[in-house]
C-alpha positions as CSV (number, residue, x, y, z in Angstrom):
1,M,75.5,123.3,106.1
2,T,77.7,122.1,108.7
3,Y,81.0,120.3,106.6
4,L,82.1,117.4,108.2
5,D,84.1,115.3,105.7
6,H,87.3,117.0,105.6
7,A,88.9,113.7,104.7
8,A,87.8,113.9,101.6
9,T,88.6,117.7,100.7
10,S,89.2,120.6,102.7
11,P,87.8,123.9,102.6
12,M,91.3,126.6,101.7
13,H,92.1,129.0,104.5
14,P,91.8,132.7,103.2
15,L,95.3,133.4,103.7
16,V,95.7,130.4,101.2
17,I,93.6,132.3,99.1
18,E,95.2,135.6,99.8
19,K,98.8,134.2,99.0
20,M,97.9,132.6,95.4
21,T,95.9,135.8,94.8
22,Q,98.8,137.9,95.0
23,V,101.1,135.7,92.9
24,M,98.3,135.0,90.5
25,Q,98.4,138.9,89.9
26,A,102.3,139.9,90.2
27,T,104.4,136.7,89.5
28,F,103.5,135.0,86.1
29,G,106.5,134.6,84.8
30,N,107.6,131.2,84.1
31,P,110.4,129.9,86.8
32,S,112.2,128.0,83.7
33,S,112.5,131.4,82.0
34,I,116.2,133.7,82.8
35,H,114.7,137.3,82.6
36,H,113.4,139.4,85.2
37,Y,110.4,138.0,85.6
38,G,111.2,134.5,85.8
39,R,113.5,134.7,88.0
40,K,111.0,136.4,90.0
41,A,108.9,133.1,89.9
42,H,111.6,131.0,90.7
43,T,112.7,132.7,93.6
44,E,109.1,132.2,94.6
45,L,108.9,128.1,93.7
46,E,112.1,127.7,95.5
47,N,110.8,129.7,98.7
48,A,108.4,126.9,98.8
49,R,110.1,124.7,98.1
50,Q,112.2,125.2,101.5
51,V,108.9,125.2,103.3
52,I,108.5,122.3,102.3
53,A,112.0,120.1,103.0
54,D,111.8,121.9,106.8
55,A,108.6,120.6,108.3
56,L,109.6,117.3,106.7
57,A,113.0,118.0,108.0
58,V,114.6,117.2,104.4
59,K,116.7,118.3,101.6
60,A,115.0,121.2,99.6
61,H,116.5,119.4,96.5
62,E,114.1,116.2,97.3
63,V,111.3,117.5,96.9
64,I,109.3,117.2,93.4
65,F,106.5,119.1,92.9
66,T,103.3,117.0,91.2
67,S,99.7,117.6,90.5
68,G,98.3,116.2,93.7
69,G,98.5,113.0,95.5
70,T,97.4,110.4,92.5
71,E,99.9,111.8,90.8
72,S,103.4,111.6,93.5
73,D,101.8,107.6,94.2
74,N,101.8,106.9,90.4
75,T,105.5,108.4,90.1
76,A,106.7,106.6,93.3
77,L,105.6,102.5,92.1
78,I,106.0,103.2,88.6
79,E,109.2,104.9,88.4
80,T,110.3,102.5,91.1
81,A,109.4,99.2,89.0
82,W,110.8,100.6,85.8
83,A,114.2,101.6,87.9
84,K,114.4,97.8,89.8
85,K,113.3,95.5,87.3
86,D,116.1,94.3,87.0
87,Q,116.8,93.2,90.1
88,G,113.2,91.7,90.6
89,K,109.3,92.3,90.4
90,H,108.0,91.6,93.7
91,I,105.7,94.9,95.8
92,I,104.6,94.9,98.2
93,T,101.7,97.0,99.5
94,T,98.6,96.3,101.9
95,A,94.7,95.9,101.4
96,I,93.4,99.0,102.7
97,E,95.4,101.3,100.7
98,H,93.6,104.2,98.8
99,P,92.9,103.7,95.1
100,A,95.7,105.4,94.1
101,I,98.1,102.9,94.8
102,L,96.0,99.9,94.7
103,N,94.4,100.7,90.4
104,T,98.2,101.4,90.8
105,A,99.5,97.9,91.9
106,H,96.7,96.7,89.3
107,Y,98.6,98.0,86.2
108,L,101.9,97.2,87.4
109,E,100.9,93.7,87.3
110,Q,99.2,93.2,84.1
111,M,102.8,94.5,83.2
112,G,104.1,91.3,84.6
113,F,105.1,92.8,88.3
114,E,104.0,90.6,91.4
115,V,102.0,92.3,93.6
116,T,101.2,90.7,97.3
117,Y,98.4,92.9,99.1
118,L,99.3,92.7,103.0
119,P,96.3,91.9,105.1
120,V,95.1,93.8,108.5
121,D,93.6,92.2,111.7
122,S,89.9,93.8,112.3
123,K,90.8,96.9,113.8
124,G,92.3,97.7,110.7
125,Q,95.9,97.5,111.5
126,L,99.0,96.2,110.5
127,S,101.2,93.3,111.2
128,V,105.2,94.0,110.8
129,D,105.7,90.4,111.3
130,S,103.2,89.8,107.9
131,V,105.8,92.5,106.2
132,A,109.3,90.5,107.4
133,A,106.6,87.4,106.2
134,A,106.3,88.9,102.5
135,L,109.9,90.2,101.8
136,R,111.7,87.8,99.7
137,E,114.8,89.0,97.7
138,D,113.6,90.3,94.3
139,T,111.3,92.2,96.7
140,I,112.0,95.9,95.4
141,L,109.7,98.5,96.3
142,V,107.2,98.2,99.9
143,S,104.7,100.4,99.3
144,V,102.5,101.1,102.9
145,M,100.3,104.3,104.0
146,T,101.0,106.6,106.9
147,A,97.6,106.8,107.7
148,N,94.7,105.6,106.6
149,N,92.0,107.8,105.1
150,E,89.4,105.8,106.1
151,T,89.7,105.1,109.3
152,G,92.6,107.4,110.4
153,N,94.4,104.5,111.7
154,L,98.5,105.8,111.7
155,L,100.3,102.5,110.4
156,P,103.6,101.3,111.9
157,I,105.5,102.7,109.6
158,R,108.6,103.2,111.5
159,A,108.5,99.7,112.7
160,I,108.9,98.7,108.1
161,G,111.3,101.0,107.7
162,E,113.3,99.9,110.4
163,L,113.0,96.1,109.4
164,L,113.9,97.6,105.7
165,K,116.9,98.6,106.5
166,G,119.0,95.8,105.4
167,H,117.0,95.5,101.9
168,P,117.4,96.6,98.7
169,A,113.4,97.0,98.4
170,L,112.3,101.2,98.5
171,F,110.3,102.2,100.7
172,H,107.2,103.7,99.7
173,T,104.3,105.8,101.8
174,D,101.1,107.6,100.9
175,A,101.3,110.1,103.8
176,V,98.4,112.3,101.7
177,Q,95.8,111.2,105.4
178,A,98.7,112.5,107.4
179,F,100.7,115.1,106.7
180,G,99.0,117.9,108.2
181,K,98.0,116.4,111.3
182,V,101.0,114.7,112.6
183,P,104.3,114.6,112.2
184,V,106.0,113.5,109.0
185,H,109.5,113.0,108.5
186,P,111.0,110.8,106.2
187,Y,114.9,110.2,107.6
188,E,113.6,109.3,110.9
189,N,110.8,106.5,109.5
190,G,114.3,105.6,106.9
191,V,111.1,106.7,104.1
192,D,112.6,106.6,100.0
193,L,109.8,108.1,98.9
194,L,106.5,109.7,100.3
195,S,103.6,111.5,98.5
196,V,101.6,114.4,99.8
197,S,98.5,116.1,98.4
198,A,97.9,120.0,99.7
199,H,93.9,120.2,99.3
200,K,93.8,117.8,102.6
201,F,95.1,120.5,105.2
202,N,93.6,123.4,103.5
203,G,95.7,124.2,100.3
204,P,94.2,124.0,96.7
205,K,93.2,121.2,94.8
206,G,95.3,119.7,92.0
207,I,98.7,120.2,93.6
208,G,100.9,118.1,96.0
209,F,104.4,117.2,96.2
210,L,106.7,113.6,96.1
211,Y,109.4,113.1,98.4
212,R,112.3,111.5,96.8
213,K,115.4,110.2,98.8
214,D,118.9,111.7,97.3
215,G,120.8,109.3,95.4
216,L,117.6,107.3,93.9
217,R,117.6,107.3,89.9
218,S,114.9,105.9,87.8
219,P,113.2,107.0,84.9
220,S,111.4,110.2,84.8
221,F,106.9,109.2,85.1
222,M,106.2,112.6,83.0
223,H,108.2,113.7,79.8
224,G,108.4,116.7,78.4
225,G,110.6,119.7,79.4
226,E,113.0,119.5,82.2
227,Q,111.7,120.6,85.5
228,E,111.6,119.5,88.6
229,E,115.8,119.0,87.6
230,K,114.8,116.8,84.5
231,R,112.6,114.6,87.7
232,R,108.8,116.1,86.8
233,A,107.8,117.6,83.3
234,G,105.8,120.5,82.6
235,T,105.7,124.1,83.6
236,E,104.8,124.3,87.6
237,N,101.2,125.6,88.8
238,L,102.9,128.3,91.0
239,A,100.3,130.0,92.7
240,A,99.0,126.7,94.1
241,I,102.2,125.4,95.1
242,C,102.8,128.8,97.2
243,G,99.4,128.2,98.1
244,M,100.3,124.6,99.7
245,A,103.3,126.5,101.4
246,Q,100.9,129.2,102.6
247,A,99.3,125.8,104.4
248,I,102.0,124.3,105.7
249,K,103.3,127.6,107.2
250,L,100.1,127.9,109.6
251,L,100.6,124.4,110.3
252,S,103.5,124.3,113.2
253,S,104.0,121.3,114.9
254,E,102.1,123.1,118.0
255,V,99.2,124.0,115.7
256,Q,98.5,120.6,115.0
257,A,99.4,119.3,118.0
258,E,96.6,121.8,119.8
259,N,94.1,120.4,116.9
260,Q,94.7,116.4,117.1
261,E,93.4,117.9,120.7
262,K,90.6,119.8,119.2
263,Y,89.0,117.0,117.3
264,A,89.7,114.5,120.1
265,R,87.1,116.3,121.9
266,F,84.9,116.8,119.1
267,S,84.8,112.9,118.8
268,Q,84.3,112.4,122.8
269,I,81.1,114.6,122.1
270,V,80.1,112.0,119.7
271,L,80.2,109.2,121.3
272,Q,79.2,110.9,124.6
273,T,75.5,111.8,122.2
274,L,75.4,109.1,121.4
275,D,76.0,107.1,124.5
276,N,73.5,109.2,126.5
277,A,70.8,108.1,123.9
278,D,71.4,104.4,123.8
279,I,72.4,104.3,120.3
280,C,74.4,101.1,119.5
281,Y,77.7,101.7,117.5
282,Q,80.6,100.2,117.3
283,L,84.5,102.4,116.5
284,N,86.0,101.2,113.4
285,G,89.6,101.0,113.8
286,D,92.3,100.8,115.9
287,P,91.9,103.9,119.1
288,E,95.3,103.3,120.6
289,H,96.6,104.3,116.9
290,K,94.6,106.8,115.5
291,M,94.5,110.2,114.4
292,S,91.2,112.0,116.6
293,H,90.3,113.9,113.1
294,L,88.3,111.0,111.8
295,L,86.0,109.0,113.4
296,N,84.7,105.9,111.6
297,L,81.0,104.9,113.0
298,R,79.4,101.6,112.7
299,L,75.4,102.3,113.8
300,A,73.9,98.9,114.1
301,D,70.8,98.1,111.9
302,V,71.5,102.1,110.4
303,P,71.8,101.9,106.6
304,N,74.9,104.2,105.9
305,D,73.3,105.4,102.1
306,L,69.7,106.7,104.5
307,L,71.9,108.0,106.7
308,L,73.9,110.4,104.9
309,L,70.8,111.5,102.7
310,H,68.9,112.2,105.7
311,L,72.3,113.9,107.4
312,D,72.4,115.9,104.2
313,L,69.2,116.9,103.7
314,K,69.2,118.0,107.5
315,G,72.4,120.2,106.9
316,F,75.4,118.2,107.1
317,A,78.0,116.1,105.0
318,I,79.9,113.3,106.4
319,S,80.4,109.8,104.3
320,T,80.5,106.3,103.4
321,G,84.2,105.9,103.4
322,S,87.0,107.2,100.4
323,A,85.5,110.2,98.5
324,C,88.0,108.8,94.8
325,T,85.1,107.1,93.5
326,A,83.1,109.2,91.6
327,G,80.1,109.5,94.2
328,N,79.8,105.9,94.4
329,V,78.6,104.7,97.6
330,D,80.1,101.2,96.8
331,P,81.3,99.6,99.9
332,S,84.0,100.1,101.1
333,H,87.3,97.8,100.7
334,V,89.5,99.4,104.3
335,L,86.0,98.2,106.1
336,Q,86.0,94.7,103.6
337,A,90.0,93.8,104.7
338,M,89.2,94.2,108.5
339,Y,85.5,92.4,108.7
340,G,85.2,90.0,105.2
341,K,82.9,91.1,102.1
342,T,79.4,90.1,103.3
343,D,79.2,91.6,106.9
344,E,76.5,94.5,107.9
345,K,79.2,96.6,109.4
346,I,80.4,97.7,105.6
347,H,77.0,98.9,105.0
348,Q,76.6,100.5,108.5
349,S,79.2,102.6,109.1
350,V,80.3,106.4,108.1
351,R,83.0,108.3,108.6
352,I,82.8,111.7,110.6
353,S,86.4,113.8,109.6
354,F,87.2,117.1,111.2
355,G,88.9,120.0,110.0
356,Y,89.2,123.4,110.0
357,G,86.5,126.3,110.4
358,N,84.3,123.9,113.2
359,T,83.2,124.6,116.0
360,T,82.2,122.8,118.9
361,E,78.7,124.2,118.7
362,E,78.7,122.6,115.4
363,I,79.8,119.5,116.7
364,E,77.1,119.4,119.4
365,Q,74.5,120.4,117.2
366,F,75.3,117.5,114.9
367,A,75.4,114.9,117.4
368,Q,72.0,115.9,118.4
369,T,70.9,115.3,114.7
370,L,72.7,112.7,114.6
371,V,70.8,111.0,117.1
372,T,67.3,112.2,116.0
373,V,68.5,110.7,112.1
374,I,69.6,107.5,113.9
375,K,66.2,107.0,115.7
376,N,63.9,108.2,112.8
377,L,65.1,105.7,110.5
378,K,65.1,102.6,113.1
379,R,61.4,103.2,113.1
């Protein structure tokens, strides 16, 4: 089997597993305990926090450990909403956000908040002007993802941060798909809150963090003990946190740049093979502003569910979009936002995403198999 669905989740790096195993074997103490075992665990916890802070170029105090991207997104939106509800109840987000944002926004609408879902163009790109036009005096939060998990598009986060400098609204970005692939620096982009999940960059599942800018005050989303300086209750998952930090150590800015260059070559192999075979295809997304590890293709007259099934039977795992819909192959809400709900492209598009462990030989074999399967399905 060849795994080409790294945008859904990624395999853990062997050194991450090794670090987690060491921690589980030798550091079982509770980081909140004051005895030797607790102090040892606390040291590991804070070392991991510093690794993350250094990667973001922020203060260690601004990193809050969570169970992953969904909790981080929920925390950012719900805490901000309740903290600022007396100043306004208007929230801005986009139509192409991850379900962790969209479903939280729907929940807040039920609680009396008003949400504006900004549209995107046919390339899946967001206009900064549309953000400016949607801003109101009672806007308390703007949440725009750093990179889209289906098209790989990089959204204009820095420009939005500049726009919001003179506005009291907080700025949150879901950086789950971007972190570990491209540099993510909240200070430079004017970001107040930022969500990350470790399993997208060869770390363990069930762990992530929320960057929250110093000085922000809000009621805690999680209630219980006084962990994370009373900002997130619950005993920290130390082994997973250390595994996440180890994964980050392996992804220096130089390694990220090398990976993006390698994945761009992989994409070119796939596209060139399709061209050579006279296969009709369309690239979904904005080729001028995207991450290279993710390739979303519309293959004309080829049902994506059948294509996915036949490729799986031949040993290649790809997807039709976000994996966070409980195994469903429902139409992509991202492509619907780009093309309209009835466009045939939605049912003819697949997502191919590269990552750790993939080789040039695998991609060449995949591309040839893709051509064969497409031709068979068209017959």
